[in-house]
N, C-alpha and C positions, 0 to 999 in steps of 0.2 A: 490404397483402398481402406486399409485398416485404420490409418490415421484420420481419414475422412469420416469414417463411421464413428470414431471416438469423438471427433469434433462435433458432429451432429448430436451425439448423445449428451455431451457436456452442455451444448447450447440448449437443448431441451430441458435438462435438469436445472440449469440456471433460470430458465423462464418459468418453470414450475415453482421454484423457490420464491421468485419475486411475486408470483400470483398468490402464494400462500401467506405473504406478509400482511400484517394489519395495515389498513390504509389510514388509520387515525394519526399516524406519525409518532415519533418518540417524544414523550413529555420532557425529558431532560434536554433534548436538542432544541425543543421549542422554547423552553425557559432560557437556555443559554443564548439563543438567537435574539430573543426579546430584550435581554439585558445587555447584549453586545459582547458577552464574554466568549462567544463562539470564536471570535477572531483571535483571542488570546490562546485558546486551545489549538487552533489551526497553526498559529505562529510557533508554539512550543513544539508541536509535532514536526513542523517544517525544519526547525533548528536541529532537532534530534536527527532527522534524516540527512540533513546537510552535514552534520558532524560525523555521522556514520560513513557517508560517502567519502569525505575527506580522509578519514581514518583508513578506509579500505584502499583508497588510491595511494596513500603513503606506504602502506604495507606492500602493495603491488610494486611500487618503485624500489623499495628496499630489497624485495625478492629478486627483481631484475638485476640489481647491482650485484647481489650475491651470486646469481647464476652466471653473470659475465666474468666474475673473478675465478670461477672454477673451470 
């Protein structure tokens, strides 16, 4: 019951935050979208996240090997 109430409170707070935002949009995002540079930004972020995921999985594999040795 406690987690249910927490979930409801979080959903309400997120909905209030979205209502409080300005509906004009972000000027920087509009300019990037118009010039086509938004795709470059998205690709750079995707490459960074993929690199982090590969790094974390490699660390996990190394730790598993070390745990098996002991």
